[in-house]
N, C-alpha and C positions, 0 to 999 in steps of 0.2 A: 227897410233894413235898419236895424238899430246899431248903435255904436258898439255894443257888445258883440254883435255878430260880425261887424267889420273888423274888430279887433282880432276875433278868433280867426277869421279869414286871412288877415295879414300875418298872424303868428304861424299859421299852417303853411302859408306860401313861403315864409322865411325858412322854416324847418325843411321844406322840400327842397329849396335851393341849396341849403346847407348839406343835405344828405346827397344831393347830386354832385356838389363840389367834393365830397369825401369819396364818392364812388370813382370820380374822375382821377382824383389824387392817388387812390389806390391802384387803379390800372396803370398810371404813368409810372409809379414806383415799381410795380411788378414788371413792367417792361424794362425799366432801367436795371433792376436786379438780374433779369435774364441775360442782358447784354454783358453785365459785369461777370456773372457766372459763366457765360459762354467762352470766356477767355482761357479756359483750361486751367493750368497749374497756377496762373497769376490771378485767377478770379478769387474774389473774396467770398467766403461762405459764412453763414450764420455760425457762431461759436468759435471762429478762429481767432478772434481778438481776445487778448487776455482780459479777465475781469479785474476790477479794482480789488486790491488787496491780496492778489494771487501770489505776490512774492514774499509772503510771510513764511 
């Protein structure tokens, strides 16, 4: 195995771990959003917060 092959293997391994962490983060955030949204009237929904510069 050459150093180039080893470098590609390491890079692909790092990218695979990074993509796995992004998937797990997304699932965790979706579950947290469901818990907040399940609160009924007090739940926060997307688009509820005023955007910057909206008071012009």
